[in-house]
N, CA, C and O atoms as a GROMACS GRO file, in nm:
protein
  456
    1UNK      N    1  -6.555  -1.231  -6.779
    1UNK     CA    2  -6.574  -1.361  -6.843
    1UNK      C    3  -6.451  -1.446  -6.820
    1UNK      O    4  -6.338  -1.397  -6.826
    2UNK      N    5  -6.472  -1.571  -6.795
    2UNK     CA    6  -6.362  -1.663  -6.770
    2UNK      C    7  -6.313  -1.726  -6.900
    2UNK      O    8  -6.392  -1.765  -6.986
    3UNK      N    9  -6.182  -1.735  -6.912
    3UNK     CA   10  -6.122  -1.801  -7.028
    3UNK      C   11  -6.146  -1.951  -7.019
    3UNK      O   12  -6.151  -2.008  -6.910
    4UNK      N   13  -6.161  -2.015  -7.134
    4UNK     CA   14  -6.178  -2.161  -7.136
    4UNK      C   15  -6.049  -2.230  -7.184
    4UNK      O   16  -6.053  -2.339  -7.241
    5UNK      N   17  -5.935  -2.164  -7.159
    5UNK     CA   18  -5.805  -2.220  -7.194
    5UNK      C   19  -5.710  -2.200  -7.076
    5UNK      O   20  -5.736  -2.119  -6.987
    6UNK      N   21  -5.602  -2.273  -7.078
    6UNK     CA   22  -5.505  -2.267  -6.969
    6UNK      C   23  -5.390  -2.171  -7.003
    6UNK      O   24  -5.376  -2.127  -7.117
    7UNK      N   25  -5.312  -2.141  -6.903
    7UNK     CA   26  -5.194  -2.057  -6.927
    7UNK      C   27  -5.097  -2.127  -7.022
    7UNK      O   28  -5.032  -2.061  -7.104
    8UNK      N   29  -5.087  -2.258  -7.013
    8UNK     CA   30  -4.999  -2.332  -7.105
    8UNK      C   31  -5.046  -2.318  -7.249
    8UNK      O   32  -4.964  -2.302  -7.340
    9UNK      N   33  -5.176  -2.323  -7.270
    9UNK     CA   34  -5.230  -2.306  -7.406
    9UNK      C   35  -5.206  -2.164  -7.456
    9UNK      O   36  -5.175  -2.144  -7.574
   10UNK      N   37  -5.219  -2.065  -7.368
   10UNK     CA   38  -5.192  -1.927  -7.407
   10UNK      C   39  -5.046  -1.909  -7.445
   10UNK      O   40  -5.016  -1.849  -7.548
   11UNK      N   41  -4.956  -1.961  -7.364
   11UNK     CA   42  -4.813  -1.949  -7.394
   11UNK      C   43  -4.779  -2.022  -7.523
   11UNK      O   44  -4.701  -1.971  -7.604
   12UNK      N   45  -4.837  -2.140  -7.544
   12UNK     CA   46  -4.813  -2.214  -7.669
   12UNK      C   47  -4.860  -2.132  -7.790
   12UNK      O   48  -4.792  -2.129  -7.892
   13UNK      N   49  -4.975  -2.067  -7.778
   13UNK     CA   50  -5.028  -1.987  -7.889
   13UNK      C   51  -4.940  -1.865  -7.915
   13UNK      O   52  -4.919  -1.827  -8.030
   14UNK      N   53  -4.889  -1.804  -7.810
   14UNK     CA   54  -4.797  -1.691  -7.825
   14UNK      C   55  -4.671  -1.737  -7.900
   14UNK      O   56  -4.622  -1.669  -7.989
   15UNK      N   57  -4.621  -1.852  -7.863
   15UNK     CA   58  -4.502  -1.906  -7.931
   15UNK      C   59  -4.531  -1.937  -8.079
   15UNK      O   60  -4.448  -1.911  -8.166
   16UNK      N   61  -4.649  -1.990  -8.106
   16UNK     CA   62  -4.687  -2.018  -8.245
   16UNK      C   63  -4.690  -1.890  -8.327
   16UNK      O   64  -4.641  -1.886  -8.439
   17UNK      N   65  -4.750  -1.785  -8.271
   17UNK     CA   66  -4.755  -1.656  -8.342
   17UNK      C   67  -4.614  -1.604  -8.369
   17UNK      O   68  -4.586  -1.553  -8.478
   18UNK      N   69  -4.526  -1.616  -8.272
   18UNK     CA   70  -4.389  -1.569  -8.290
   18UNK      C   71  -4.317  -1.651  -8.397
   18UNK      O   72  -4.235  -1.597  -8.472
   19UNK      N   73  -4.348  -1.780  -8.406
   19UNK     CA   74  -4.289  -1.863  -8.511
   19UNK      C   75  -4.344  -1.828  -8.649
   19UNK      O   76  -4.272  -1.831  -8.748
   20UNK      N   77  -4.472  -1.795  -8.653
   20UNK     CA   78  -4.536  -1.758  -8.780
   20UNK      C   79  -4.491  -1.621  -8.830
   20UNK      O   80  -4.474  -1.601  -8.951
   21UNK      N   81  -4.470  -1.528  -8.738
   21UNK     CA   82  -4.432  -1.390  -8.773
   21UNK      C   83  -4.314  -1.345  -8.688
   21UNK      O   84  -4.327  -1.253  -8.607
   22UNK      N   85  -4.198  -1.408  -8.705
   22UNK     CA   86  -4.085  -1.378  -8.617
   22UNK      C   87  -4.037  -1.233  -8.625
   22UNK      O   88  -3.988  -1.179  -8.526
   23UNK      N   89  -4.050  -1.171  -8.739
   23UNK     CA   90  -4.000  -1.035  -8.756
   23UNK      C   91  -4.106  -0.928  -8.735
   23UNK      O   92  -4.079  -0.809  -8.752
   24UNK      N   93  -4.227  -0.970  -8.698
   24UNK     CA   94  -4.334  -0.873  -8.677
   24UNK      C   95  -4.303  -0.784  -8.558
   24UNK      O   96  -4.263  -0.832  -8.452
   25UNK      N   97  -4.322  -0.654  -8.576
   25UNK     CA   98  -4.302  -0.557  -8.468
   25UNK      C   99  -4.435  -0.486  -8.445
   25UNK      O  100  -4.486  -0.416  -8.533
   26UNK      N  101  -4.490  -0.505  -8.328
   26UNK     CA  102  -4.616  -0.441  -8.292
   26UNK      C  103  -4.594  -0.292  -8.269
   26UNK      O  104  -4.498  -0.252  -8.202
   27UNK      N  105  -4.682  -0.211  -8.325
   27UNK     CA  106  -4.677  -0.066  -8.305
   27UNK      C  107  -4.805  -0.021  -8.238
   27UNK      O  108  -4.915  -0.056  -8.282
   28UNK      N  109  -4.792   0.056  -8.132
   28UNK     CA  110  -4.909   0.106  -8.059
   28UNK      C  111  -5.000   0.184  -8.154
   28UNK      O  112  -4.952   0.246  -8.248
   29UNK      N  113  -5.132   0.180  -8.128
   29UNK     CA  114  -5.225   0.256  -8.214
   29UNK      C  115  -5.192   0.405  -8.219
   29UNK      O  116  -5.201   0.468  -8.324
   30UNK      N  117  -5.152   0.461  -8.105
   30UNK     CA  118  -5.108   0.600  -8.096
   30UNK      C  119  -4.970   0.596  -8.031
   30UNK      O  120  -4.954   0.539  -7.923
   31UNK      N  121  -4.872   0.655  -8.096
   31UNK     CA  122  -4.732   0.642  -8.054
   31UNK      C  123  -4.709   0.657  -7.904
   31UNK      O  124  -4.637   0.577  -7.845
   32UNK      N  125  -4.769   0.757  -7.842
   32UNK     CA  126  -4.744   0.777  -7.700
   32UNK      C  127  -4.858   0.722  -7.613
   32UNK      O  128  -4.857   0.741  -7.491
   33UNK      N  129  -4.954   0.655  -7.674
   33UNK     CA  130  -5.069   0.603  -7.601
   33UNK      C  131  -5.046   0.462  -7.551
   33UNK      O  132  -4.937   0.407  -7.564
   34UNK      N  133  -5.150   0.405  -7.492
   34UNK     CA  134  -5.138   0.269  -7.439
   34UNK      C  135  -5.134   0.165  -7.551
   34UNK      O  136  -5.178   0.191  -7.663
   35UNK      N  137  -5.081   0.050  -7.518
   35UNK     CA  138  -5.083  -0.061  -7.612
   35UNK      C  139  -5.224  -0.116  -7.616
   35UNK      O  140  -5.307  -0.084  -7.530
   36UNK      N  141  -5.252  -0.198  -7.715
   36UNK     CA  142  -5.387  -0.252  -7.731
   36UNK      C  143  -5.380  -0.399  -7.769
   36UNK      O  144  -5.297  -0.440  -7.850
   37UNK      N  145  -5.470  -0.476  -7.710
   37UNK     CA  146  -5.478  -0.618  -7.745
   37UNK      C  147  -5.550  -0.638  -7.878
   37UNK      O  148  -5.536  -0.743  -7.940
   38UNK      N  149  -5.626  -0.538  -7.921
   38UNK     CA  150  -5.712  -0.559  -8.037
   38UNK      C  151  -5.678  -0.475  -8.160
   38UNK      O  152  -5.735  -0.498  -8.266
   39UNK      N  153  -5.587  -0.380  -8.149
   39UNK     CA  154  -5.550  -0.301  -8.267
   39UNK      C  155  -5.407  -0.251  -8.256
   39UNK      O  156  -5.346  -0.254  -8.149
   40UNK      N  157  -5.355  -0.204  -8.369
   40UNK     CA  158  -5.220  -0.150  -8.375
   40UNK      C  159  -5.221  -0.024  -8.462
   40UNK      O  160  -5.325   0.018  -8.511
   41UNK      N  161  -5.105   0.032  -8.480
   41UNK     CA  162  -5.094   0.153  -8.563
   41UNK      C  163  -5.140   0.127  -8.706
   41UNK      O  164  -5.196   0.215  -8.770
   42UNK      N  165  -5.117   0.006  -8.755
   42UNK     CA  166  -5.147  -0.026  -8.894
   42UNK      C  167  -5.270  -0.114  -8.913
   42UNK      O  168  -5.307  -0.146  -9.026
   43UNK      N  169  -5.336  -0.154  -8.802
   43UNK     CA  170  -5.450  -0.245  -8.815
   43UNK      C  171  -5.554  -0.219  -8.706
   43UNK      O  172  -5.520  -0.204  -8.589
   44UNK      N  173  -5.678  -0.215  -8.747
   44UNK     CA  174  -5.788  -0.202  -8.650
   44UNK      C  175  -5.832  -0.337  -8.596
   44UNK      O  176  -5.917  -0.343  -8.508
   45UNK      N  177  -5.773  -0.445  -8.647
   45UNK     CA  178  -5.814  -0.578  -8.604
   45UNK      C  179  -5.703  -0.663  -8.546
   45UNK      O  180  -5.732  -0.766  -8.485
   46UNK      N  181  -5.578  -0.624  -8.561
   46UNK     CA  182  -5.467  -0.702  -8.507
   46UNK      C  183  -5.390  -0.622  -8.404
   46UNK      O  184  -5.330  -0.519  -8.435
   47UNK      N  185  -5.393  -0.671  -8.281
   47UNK     CA  186  -5.322  -0.605  -8.174
   47UNK      C  187  -5.194  -0.677  -8.139
   47UNK      O  188  -5.131  -0.741  -8.224
   48UNK      N  189  -5.157  -0.667  -8.013
   48UNK     CA  190  -5.032  -0.727  -7.967
   48UNK      C  191  -5.039  -0.879  -7.970
   48UNK      O  192  -5.144  -0.937  -7.995
   49UNK      N  193  -4.928  -0.942  -7.943
   49UNK     CA  194  -4.917  -1.087  -7.952
   49UNK      C  195  -5.014  -1.158  -7.858
   49UNK      O  196  -5.070  -1.262  -7.894
   50UNK      N  197  -5.035  -1.104  -7.739
   50UNK     CA  198  -5.128  -1.170  -7.647
   50UNK      C  199  -5.272  -1.152  -7.691
   50UNK      O  200  -5.352  -1.245  -7.678
   51UNK      N  201  -5.307  -1.036  -7.743
   51UNK     CA  202  -5.442  -1.016  -7.794
   51UNK      C  203  -5.473  -1.111  -7.907
   51UNK      O  204  -5.582  -1.168  -7.913
   52UNK      N  205  -5.377  -1.129  -7.997
   52UNK     CA  206  -5.399  -1.221  -8.109
   52UNK      C  207  -5.407  -1.365  -8.061
   52UNK      O  208  -5.488  -1.443  -8.113
   53UNK      N  209  -5.324  -1.402  -7.964
   53UNK     CA  210  -5.327  -1.538  -7.911
   53UNK      C  211  -5.460  -1.567  -7.842
   53UNK      O  212  -5.520  -1.672  -7.864
   54UNK      N  213  -5.506  -1.474  -7.760
   54UNK     CA  214  -5.634  -1.492  -7.691
   54UNK      C  215  -5.749  -1.499  -7.792
   54UNK      O  216  -5.839  -1.582  -7.778
   55UNK      N  217  -5.745  -1.415  -7.891
   55UNK     CA  218  -5.850  -1.415  -7.993
   55UNK      C  219  -5.854  -1.548  -8.068
   55UNK      O  220  -5.962  -1.597  -8.102
   56UNK      N  221  -5.739  -1.607  -8.094
   56UNK     CA  222  -5.735  -1.738  -8.160
   56UNK      C  223  -5.794  -1.847  -8.072
   56UNK      O  224  -5.865  -1.935  -8.119
   57UNK      N  225  -5.763  -1.840  -7.943
   57UNK     CA  226  -5.808  -1.943  -7.851
   57UNK      C  227  -5.957  -1.932  -7.815
   57UNK      O  228  -6.026  -2.032  -7.799
   58UNK      N  229  -6.004  -1.807  -7.802
   58UNK     CA  230  -6.144  -1.786  -7.761
   58UNK      C  231  -6.190  -1.652  -7.817
   58UNK      O  232  -6.187  -1.551  -7.746
   59UNK      N  233  -6.234  -1.650  -7.943
   59UNK     CA  234  -6.269  -1.525  -8.011
   59UNK      C  235  -6.371  -1.438  -7.937
   59UNK      O  236  -6.365  -1.315  -7.946
   60UNK      N  237  -6.462  -1.499  -7.864
   60UNK     CA  238  -6.565  -1.420  -7.796
   60UNK      C  239  -6.508  -1.334  -7.683
   60UNK      O  240  -6.579  -1.248  -7.630
   61UNK      N  241  -6.382  -1.355  -7.645
   61UNK     CA  242  -6.320  -1.272  -7.541
   61UNK      C  243  -6.275  -1.136  -7.593
   61UNK      O  244  -6.238  -1.049  -7.514
   62UNK      N  245  -6.278  -1.116  -7.723
   62UNK     CA  246  -6.226  -0.992  -7.780
   62UNK      C  247  -6.285  -0.868  -7.714
   62UNK      O  248  -6.213  -0.772  -7.687
   63UNK      N  249  -6.413  -0.868  -7.686
   63UNK     CA  250  -6.476  -0.750  -7.626
   63UNK      C  251  -6.440  -0.733  -7.478
   63UNK      O  252  -6.469  -0.629  -7.420
   64UNK      N  253  -6.376  -0.832  -7.418
   64UNK     CA  254  -6.334  -0.823  -7.278
   64UNK      C  255  -6.188  -0.782  -7.262
   64UNK      O  256  -6.141  -0.766  -7.149
   65UNK      N  257  -6.117  -0.765  -7.372
   65UNK     CA  258  -5.975  -0.732  -7.365
   65UNK      C  259  -5.957  -0.583  -7.338
   65UNK      O  260  -5.986  -0.500  -7.424
   66UNK      N  261  -5.910  -0.551  -7.220
   66UNK     CA  262  -5.890  -0.411  -7.182
   66UNK      C  263  -5.746  -0.369  -7.214
   66UNK      O  264  -5.661  -0.454  -7.241
   67UNK      N  265  -5.722  -0.241  -7.211
   67UNK     CA  266  -5.586  -0.191  -7.233
   67UNK      C  267  -5.513  -0.190  -7.099
   67UNK      O  268  -5.487  -0.084  -7.040
   68UNK      N  269  -5.481  -0.310  -7.052
   68UNK     CA  270  -5.414  -0.328  -6.924
   68UNK      C  271  -5.296  -0.423  -6.946
   68UNK      O  272  -5.281  -0.480  -7.054
   69UNK      N  273  -5.216  -0.438  -6.846
   69UNK     CA  274  -5.103  -0.531  -6.856
   69UNK      C  275  -5.151  -0.675  -6.862
   69UNK      O  276  -5.261  -0.706  -6.817
   70UNK      N  277  -5.068  -0.761  -6.917
   70UNK     CA  278  -5.106  -0.902  -6.931
   70UNK      C  279  -5.128  -0.967  -6.795
   70UNK      O  280  -5.212  -1.056  -6.782
   71UNK      N  281  -5.054  -0.924  -6.694
   71UNK     CA  282  -5.074  -0.982  -6.561
   71UNK      C  283  -5.216  -0.952  -6.510
   71UNK      O  284  -5.279  -1.038  -6.449
   72UNK      N  285  -5.266  -0.830  -6.534
   72UNK     CA  286  -5.402  -0.794  -6.495
   72UNK      C  287  -5.504  -0.871  -6.578
   72UNK      O  288  -5.605  -0.918  -6.526
   73UNK      N  289  -5.478  -0.883  -6.708
   73UNK     CA  290  -5.572  -0.954  -6.795
   73UNK      C  291  -5.582  -1.102  -6.756
   73UNK      O  292  -5.690  -1.159  -6.760
   74UNK      N  293  -5.470  -1.162  -6.721
   74UNK     CA  294  -5.472  -1.302  -6.676
   74UNK      C  295  -5.563  -1.317  -6.554
   74UNK      O  296  -5.638  -1.414  -6.544
   75UNK      N  297  -5.556  -1.222  -6.463
   75UNK     CA  298  -5.643  -1.225  -6.344
   75UNK      C  299  -5.789  -1.203  -6.383
   75UNK      O  300  -5.877  -1.275  -6.336
   76UNK      N  301  -5.814  -1.103  -6.469
   76UNK     CA  302  -5.952  -1.073  -6.509
   76UNK      C  303  -6.018  -1.190  -6.579
   76UNK      O  304  -6.138  -1.214  -6.561
   77UNK      N  305  -5.941  -1.264  -6.657
   77UNK     CA  306  -5.995  -1.380  -6.730
   77UNK      C  307  -5.992  -1.507  -6.647
   77UNK      O  308  -6.030  -1.614  -6.694
   78UNK      N  309  -5.946  -1.495  -6.523
   78UNK     CA  310  -5.941  -1.606  -6.429
   78UNK      C  311  -5.859  -1.724  -6.481
   78UNK      O  312  -5.899  -1.840  -6.469
   79UNK      N  313  -5.745  -1.692  -6.539
   79UNK     CA  314  -5.653  -1.795  -6.587
   79UNK      C  315  -5.555  -1.826  -6.474
   79UNK      O  316  -5.485  -1.737  -6.426
   80UNK      N  317  -5.550  -1.950  -6.432
   80UNK     CA  318  -5.458  -1.990  -6.327
   80UNK      C  319  -5.317  -1.992  -6.383
   80UNK      O  320  -5.290  -2.057  -6.485
   81UNK      N  321  -5.225  -1.921  -6.316
   81UNK     CA  322  -5.088  -1.912  -6.364
   81UNK      C  323  -4.993  -1.900  -6.246
   81UNK      O  324  -5.025  -1.838  -6.145
   82UNK      N  325  -4.876  -1.960  -6.261
   82UNK     CA  326  -4.773  -1.947  -6.157
   82UNK      C  327  -4.705  -1.810  -6.170
   82UNK      O  328  -4.721  -1.741  -6.270
   83UNK      N  329  -4.632  -1.775  -6.070
   83UNK     CA  330  -4.557  -1.649  -6.071
   83UNK      C  331  -4.460  -1.646  -6.190
   83UNK      O  332  -4.448  -1.544  -6.258
   84UNK      N  333  -4.393  -1.758  -6.215
   84UNK     CA  334  -4.297  -1.766  -6.326
   84UNK      C  335  -4.366  -1.748  -6.462
   84UNK      O  336  -4.313  -1.683  -6.551
   85UNK      N  337  -4.484  -1.807  -6.476
   85UNK     CA  338  -4.559  -1.793  -6.602
   85UNK      C  339  -4.603  -1.648  -6.624
   85UNK      O  340  -4.598  -1.597  -6.736
   86UNK      N  341  -4.646  -1.583  -6.518
   86UNK     CA  342  -4.686  -1.443  -6.528
   86UNK      C  343  -4.566  -1.356  -6.562
   86UNK      O  344  -4.576  -1.266  -6.644
   87UNK      N  345  -4.454  -1.382  -6.498
   87UNK     CA  346  -4.331  -1.306  -6.526
   87UNK      C  347  -4.292  -1.324  -6.673
   87UNK      O  348  -4.256  -1.227  -6.739
   88UNK      N  349  -4.298  -1.447  -6.724
   88UNK     CA  350  -4.264  -1.472  -6.864
   88UNK      C  351  -4.355  -1.391  -6.956
   88UNK      O  352  -4.308  -1.326  -7.049
   89UNK      N  353  -4.485  -1.395  -6.929
   89UNK     CA  354  -4.580  -1.320  -7.011
   89UNK      C  355  -4.552  -1.170  -7.006
   89UNK      O  356  -4.555  -1.102  -7.109
   90UNK      N  357  -4.524  -1.119  -6.888
   90UNK     CA  358  -4.494  -0.976  -6.873
   90UNK      C  359  -4.367  -0.938  -6.949
   90UNK      O  360  -4.360  -0.830  -7.008
   91UNK      N  361  -4.268  -1.025  -6.948
   91UNK     CA  362  -4.145  -0.996  -7.022
   91UNK      C  363  -4.168  -0.997  -7.172
   91UNK      O  364  -4.116  -0.911  -7.244
   92UNK      N  365  -4.244  -1.092  -7.221
   92UNK     CA  366  -4.276  -1.094  -7.364
   92UNK      C  367  -4.350  -0.966  -7.401
   92UNK      O  368  -4.313  -0.898  -7.497
   93UNK      N  369  -4.453  -0.933  -7.325
   93UNK     CA  370  -4.532  -0.814  -7.357
   93UNK      C  371  -4.447  -0.686  -7.348
   93UNK      O  372  -4.455  -0.601  -7.436
   94UNK      N  373  -4.369  -0.674  -7.244
   94UNK     CA  374  -4.287  -0.554  -7.226
   94UNK      C  375  -4.184  -0.536  -7.336
   94UNK      O  376  -4.163  -0.425  -7.385
   95UNK      N  377  -4.120  -0.646  -7.377
   95UNK     CA  378  -4.018  -0.637  -7.482
   95UNK      C  379  -4.084  -0.608  -7.617
   95UNK      O  380  -4.031  -0.531  -7.697
   96UNK      N  381  -4.199  -0.670  -7.641
   96UNK     CA  382  -4.273  -0.643  -7.763
   96UNK      C  383  -4.317  -0.497  -7.768
   96UNK      O  384  -4.310  -0.434  -7.874
   97UNK      N  385  -4.361  -0.443  -7.656
   97UNK     CA  386  -4.412  -0.306  -7.651
   97UNK      C  387  -4.302  -0.201  -7.670
   97UNK      O  388  -4.332  -0.083  -7.691
   98UNK      N  389  -4.179  -0.244  -7.663
   98UNK     CA  390  -4.066  -0.152  -7.687
   98UNK      C  391  -4.010  -0.170  -7.828
   98UNK      O  392  -3.891  -0.152  -7.853
   99UNK      N  393  -4.099  -0.205  -7.920
   99UNK     CA  394  -4.069  -0.213  -8.064
   99UNK      C  395  -3.964  -0.318  -8.099
   99UNK      O  396  -3.880  -0.297  -8.187
  100UNK      N  397  -3.971  -0.431  -8.031
  100UNK     CA  398  -3.887  -0.545  -8.066
  100UNK      C  399  -3.973  -0.649  -8.138
  100UNK      O  400  -4.094  -0.657  -8.116
  101UNK      N  401  -3.910  -0.728  -8.222
  101UNK     CA  402  -3.984  -0.831  -8.295
  101UNK      C  403  -4.036  -0.936  -8.198
  101UNK      O  404  -3.986  -0.952  -8.087
  102UNK      N  405  -4.139  -1.007  -8.244
  102UNK     CA  406  -4.196  -1.112  -8.160
  102UNK      C  407  -4.094  -1.220  -8.129
  102UNK      O  408  -4.091  -1.273  -8.018
  103UNK      N  409  -4.011  -1.254  -8.225
  103UNK     CA  410  -3.908  -1.355  -8.201
  103UNK      C  411  -3.814  -1.311  -8.089
  103UNK      O  412  -3.781  -1.389  -8.000
  104UNK      N  413  -3.771  -1.185  -8.094
  104UNK     CA  414  -3.682  -1.134  -7.990
  104UNK      C  415  -3.751  -1.126  -7.855
  104UNK      O  416  -3.688  -1.149  -7.752
  105UNK      N  417  -3.879  -1.094  -7.854
  105UNK     CA  418  -3.953  -1.087  -7.728
  105UNK      C  419  -3.957  -1.224  -7.660
  105UNK      O  420  -3.939  -1.234  -7.538
  106UNK      N  421  -3.980  -1.329  -7.738
  106UNK     CA  422  -3.982  -1.466  -7.684
  106UNK      C  423  -3.843  -1.504  -7.635
  106UNK      O  424  -3.828  -1.559  -7.526
  107UNK      N  425  -3.742  -1.477  -7.716
  107UNK     CA  426  -3.605  -1.510  -7.676
  107UNK      C  427  -3.566  -1.438  -7.547
  107UNK      O  428  -3.502  -1.496  -7.460
  108UNK      N  429  -3.604  -1.310  -7.535
  108UNK     CA  430  -3.573  -1.232  -7.415
  108UNK      C  431  -3.638  -1.296  -7.292
  108UNK      O  432  -3.573  -1.313  -7.190
  109UNK      N  433  -3.765  -1.331  -7.303
  109UNK     CA  434  -3.836  -1.390  -7.189
  109UNK      C  435  -3.778  -1.526  -7.153
  109UNK      O  436  -3.760  -1.557  -7.036
  110UNK      N  437  -3.748  -1.607  -7.254
  110UNK     CA  438  -3.691  -1.739  -7.229
  110UNK      C  439  -3.554  -1.729  -7.163
  110UNK      O  440  -3.523  -1.804  -7.071
  111UNK      N  441  -3.473  -1.636  -7.210
  111UNK     CA  442  -3.338  -1.617  -7.158
  111UNK      C  443  -3.342  -1.577  -7.010
  111UNK      O  444  -3.261  -1.624  -6.930
  112UNK      N  445  -3.434  -1.492  -6.975
  112UNK     CA  446  -3.444  -1.445  -6.836
  112UNK      C  447  -3.489  -1.554  -6.740
  112UNK      O  448  -3.461  -1.546  -6.621
  113UNK      N  449  -3.557  -1.655  -6.790
  113UNK     CA  450  -3.603  -1.763  -6.704
  113UNK      C  451  -3.501  -1.874  -6.685
  113UNK      O  452  -3.514  -1.957  -6.595
  114UNK      N  453  -3.401  -1.876  -6.771
  114UNK     CA  454  -3.303  -1.987  -6.760
  114UNK      C  455  -3.190  -1.954  -6.666
  114UNK      O  456  -3.100  -2.035  -6.647
   0.00000   0.00000   0.00000
C-alpha cells in the first residue's frame, strides 16, 4: 500500500512525537527480538517512533508495518525520499532502538547531518 504522505510530513511527525515525549525510551517487545512499529515491551498498541508517526498520519497503514528497517519500510510504502532523509531516519531509528530517549535520537540524527 502506498503512503498518502511525504517524507517531510513523516519527519515532522517524528519530531512532534519527540517533542511530546522527549524522555520516552522505546523497549523492544522481546529484549533480544526485533523492534516493532506497532508494539513495545509495555504496550501492545504503541511501537517505535516511526510506527507511531505513520499511524498518526495514515492509520490504515498499521497492518502493513513490517518488522523491518525504516529504509525498507519507506520503500515498501513508496515514500519518495532523498539519501540524506533516509540516513536521518535510519539514525533516529537506530539510536532509539539502543534504548535512548526520543529527544536524544533526534539530536543524534540532527548532529550527524550538520
